[in-house]
N, C-alpha and C positions, 0 to 999 in steps of 0.2 A: 504494500500500500504506500502511495506517495501523497504528499501534500503540497499544494501550491501556495497556500496562505498559512502563515504562522503568527500566532498571537503570544506575546509575553506579558505577564503581569509586571508592572513597574516596581512597586515597593517591595523591598527585600528579595527581589529577583534580579532585575536589571540594575537597580540601584541598591546600595547596601543599607538603606534606612527606610523607615516608615515615615513618609513625608508629613502626614498630619501630626504624628507624635512629635516630630522635630519642630514643626510649626508651633505646637502647643508648648514645647519647652521654651521656644523663643519668646512666647507671649506669657510665660509663667503660669500656664495651666496644664503643664505636661503630665503630671501624675494623674489628673482626672481624665485626660484624653487617652492616656495609655490604658487605663482601666477599661474604657469603652472598647479599645482595640482588642484587648484580651477577651472581653465578653463576646465580641463578635467572632473572633477566631475560635473560641470554644463552643460556638453555636448557641450560646445562651440568649443573645439578642440578635434579631435580624439585621443584616448590614444596612438596610435602608433606614432603620431606626437609629442605629449607631452613628451613621454619617451625619444625620441632622443634629444629634446631640453633640457630636464633636464640633461641628461648625457653629452651633450656638455658643459653646464654650469659648472657642477660639475667636470668633467674629473678626476674621482677618481683613485688613485693609488691602488695597491694591499693592501698596508698597510691601506688605508682609508676604503676599503671594509671590511677588517678584523676587523677594529674598529667598524664599524656599525653593523657587524654581532654579535660581542660581546655585543654591547648595546641591540640589538634586543632580545638576549637570556635573558637579565635582565628585559625586558619590557613585559614579558608575562602577559596577562590579568589574574586576579584572577580566579582560577578554570579551566583554559585552560588545564593544564596538566591532571587534574582529569577527565575532560570530555573525552579527548582522551583515557585515560586509560580505562574508562568505555566502550567506544565504541569498543575498542580492545577486551575487555572481552566479549562483545556481538557478537564478530565475524565480526565486521565491518572493512573495509579497510579505513584508514583515510589519506588524503593528504592535504598538505598546498600548496596553489597557490599564486602567486603574479604577478601582471601586471608589476612590476618593474624588477624583475630578473627571 
């Protein structure tokens, strides 16, 4: 079986951080945000509910979002860029997805 389209999750897969957890830390609500991440990952709360709760806690400005975007670009996993390059060379379509944004 072959695939022409590949999707990678962004947080903790393509980048080495959980972006909303880091944004929460930047805005001094990191512990509360991380608790919601854990509840979601453990299946205790549905992701749709957790995302809203996180965003309500963080309430980021456009400047905050730009800061976390810049951090994310510096936190690429080793080899991530090369993997995507090789997949493109093989004719594959590659997408990054995130349950956050």
